[in-house]
C-alpha positions, -999 to +999 in steps of 0.1 A: -534-063+159-545-099+156-521-129+152-535-133+117-525-098+106-491-101+121-484-133+101-496-116+070-467-091+073-442-119+068-441-138+035-455-173+031-421-190+037-419-174+072-386-159+061-378-126+078-388-095+058-361-069+049-359-040+073-383-012+068-373+019+049-379+055+060-391+083+038-373+116+029-390+134+058-376+109+083-342+112+066-343+150+073-354+144+109-326+119+117-298+136+098-307+170+115-309+153+150-277+134+146-258+164+132-270+185+161-259+159+187-225+154+171-219+192+168-226+196+205-205+166+214-234+148+229-227+120+205-193+108+193-188+098+157-163+072+146-150+070+111-144+036+096-109+029+082-117+022+045-084+006+039-100-026+051-127-026+025-131-026-013-128+011-022-148+006-054-181+006-036-177+020+000-166+056-002-171+069+033-186+053+065-194+067+100-207+049+131-225+064+160-228+043+192-262+046+211-255+019+237-275-011+225-281+006+192-258+019+164-264+042+135-242+038+104-241+065+078-223+058+045-216+069+010-214+041-015-211+038-053-232+013-072-208-012-087-226-013-121-233+023-127-208+041-104-238+062-092-234+076-057-259+067-030-261+075+007-278+054+034-284+055+071-287+022+089-302+017+123-288-014+141-297-033+172-265-046+189-269-078+209-240-085+232-236-123+231-205-127+252-173-107+260-162-089+229-187-106+207-216-087+193-244-096+168-258-068+147-294-068+134-305-040+110-337-025+124-344+000+096-327+021+070-332+054+052-318+067+019-304+102+025-295+129-001-260+139-010-266+173+007-278+156+039-247+134+038-224+163+031-238+183+061-234+153+084-199+146+070-187+182+077-198+181+113-185+145+118-151+153+103-149+185+123-155+166+155-131+138+146-104+164+138-110+184+169-109+153+192-077+142+175-061+176+181-072+176+217-058+141+222-025+151+206-023+182+227-028+161+258-002+136+248+023+164+240+016+181+274+022+148+292+054+140+273+067+175+278+059+177+316+094+166+327+111+190+302+089+219+314+098+210+350+135+209+342+134+242+324+115+258+353+140+245+378+169+259+357+151+292+354+145+294+392+181+285+399+196+310+375+174+339+387+188+336+423+220+356+430+251+335+433+267+335+468+305+340+466+331+354+488+346+380+464+338+416+471+321+435+444+340+465+430+330+499+443+332+533+427+349+547+457+381+566+449+407+566+477+413+600+492+449+601+481+439+604+445+409+626+450+413+661+436+402+690+456 
């Protein structure tokens, strides 16, 4: 591609163009691929806490970390019409300094409600499963000293007590025995 054709891709003011948009075929490819990776735990999904945002437009939002890249999948409502729309954003994360990241949108794809629902189901299942696993681990760690104390008591109580009293016998003295 020549320098001239590259410059014709940008507008006359040399302002950056909006990110490119993918078609429905690409939407299917990426939603299927991401759903597969999440369902096999090869990719971990994070759900955004919507309490921090205006709930009138953002309905649901997920993020997937791909090292220097990030995928965001969200369900939004158009403010004017209230119509639902679903989008997948592909971001490039540039780490500027410790704890500071700049995000550049590389591309985006509109996805269907069905594609979003399929992804949402798998993502929510993974989030719930990981939450339960973490809670089980926390419970097990918290209960370890209790379990140890119970086991010690059980071991102590199952051993016979040593005392100096003689156990009663069923022996009848010969004086009272009948012949």
